[in-house]
N, C-alpha and C positions, 0 to 999 in steps of 0.2 A: 060244261059251265066254264066260264071265262074266271080266271082268278086274277088280279092287280098283281103286279110284282110287290115287291114290301122297299123299294126303294122311293123316298117322300122326296116330292120335288127333285126328279131326273127333269137332266136338260131333254128339251122338246122340240122338235122339228116338224115341218109341215107334214100333215098325213097320219099324225100321231094318235092311236086312239085314248081317250083319258078320264078318268073318274075322279069328279072332283068331292074333296074333303070337307073344305071349308073355305067357304068366298065372304068375305069379311065385309060385316054392312049389307049382304044381300041375303034376303029370301026367296027370291025367283029363280036361285039354282041352288039347291039343297044337297046336304052329302048324299053320294051316292048317284047322283046325274052324270050320263057321260055322253060322252062329244066327241069330236074329231077337231086336232087344230087344224086350221086355215094359213095364221101365221104368225112368228113370232119375230116381235121390235124389240128396240131399246125404251126401254120407261126414259121419257124425258125430265123426270121430276126424279128420279133416284140413283144414284151410282149403283152401275151395276145391276139394274133392277130391268126386267122386259117384261113386254106386256103382251100375252098369248091371247091369239085371239080364234074363237072356237066354237063352233057351230054344234051346239048341244041337241039331242037327239031331240028333244020337244021342241023343235025349230028355234030356241032363244040364240041369242050372239052376243052375251053378255062378256066381255074379256076376263082373262085371270091376269093377275098382278103377282110377279115370283114374291117383291116384299110383304105380302101381306094374306096371301093366298094358299092354299095346297092342296095337293092332285098328286094322284098313281098312274102310272099305265095300266093299260089293260089291253089286250089280246085283240088284234084286228074287228074282230066279232064284236056286235054289238052284248054287253053285258046284262040277261037276261033277268036275274035273280042275286038275293044277298050273295054276299062271298059267304057268309058261315065262318068268318077269320073272326075271332075275336079282337085280334089288332086293330083290324077296321070297324068294327064293331063302339072301341074305343075310343072314338071318334064322336060317333052320333052318342054317347052316353056322357060327356066329359065335354060341352059346349064350352064351360067357364075359363078352359084352361086356353082358349083361342082368343076368346071374345076380353078376355083382361089382360093374360099377360104375353109376353114378349118372348114366344117360346122359341123362336128363330134362334133370339141370341141364347137362351137356355139351352136349346137344345145343340149350339155350338160349344159353348162352356163343357159343356157333356162331353161333347169330342173329344173337346181335348184335354179332359181329363182322362179320359180311355186312354189315350195317345201316352201320358205322363203315367200312365201304368203305378202310381203312387197308391191305389186301394182298389180291390173290387167291386166293380160297378154295381152291383148290389148292395154296397154298402155306403154309396156316396153322398144320401140324401142330405145330410146337413151341410156340405159342400157348398148347395146353392145357397142358402141363409147366410151361412157361418161367418163370411169375409174374409180377408186376404192376412189378415195376423191370425185368428185362429185356425185357419189350415195352415201357414208355415210355423206355427208353434208346435202343431200337433203333425207334421206330415215333411216339413223342411229340409230334416238333418242331410246333410249328405245328399243336397238336391242341385247342387248350385250348377251343375253341366247338365240336368237335365234342362232340354230348352221349354220341352211342352210344360213342364210344372211352372215354371216362370212365366211362360203365358197363361197358365191359371190363377199365379197370384197377381197377375196382372188386371185379370176380367173379374177378380174373386168379390170386391167390393160392387162393381156393376150388378152383377148376379144378384147379391144382397136386396141390393136399392131398386132390381127389376119384381123381385119377390115382393117386397113389401108394398112397392106401386101396386102388381097384380092385388094383392088381398085388399089393398085400402078399394082399389076401382072396385071389384067384385063388392064389397059391402057397402059401396054407397050404392050402386047399383040393385041392391039387393034391402036397403034403407035399414042398414044395419049402425046401431051404435059403433064408433070406434073406442075400442078398450083394447088399450096394451094385452092382457090373457086376451081374448079372442084374434088381435092379432096374430100372434103368437103362436095360439094353438092352428089357425087358418095356414099359417105361412108352413106349418109342418103337414098339414094335410095338402095343400096344394103341391107341394115340394115330391113329396110321394107320390101324385099322380103323374106329375112331369116325367118324373123318372120312370115309371112306368110304362108311359108312353115313349119315351127316348128306348127302354129294353124292347118292346112290342117291333119297332120299325129299327131299329139297327144290329 
């Protein structure tokens, strides 16, 4: 059995074998679909974005977009059974993360947090939704020369906004009434899920 690497969205070249983990808005390429990269080109609508043309093993040819979709590389032989790795199962079990949250930005925020070394990564869940003022108040002492931490501060309010936006989108799509208590509870729930996703892959 071939196992995918754990690097999420690695750079691809023609001939690479990949497994799709999430294709935004498409049900015809479900999680676990495998295929071969035929071409990688620049996305004219996104800065630094790429369009990855793939010949899927089921005969389809829908392209991946680097700004919205996710994938991992696999060995050259076709993956014929599930990996059994809970890291990859996490995608299948938590589609609401990818449907409602800007997980790419949140991933970058968590990567920058790791680089800053201001807190153990198993304890940074509140950083996702607490904002700049809270982070600076409790972790900012003597961090003026920590460039990564300063970048964390610059990203913190946007991370907070994206968590709120994601929760509101989730609640709207599920017909839930927008109430502050529910929003706060779901922000904590989804920040835990996003942190678990980060820990699984990085």
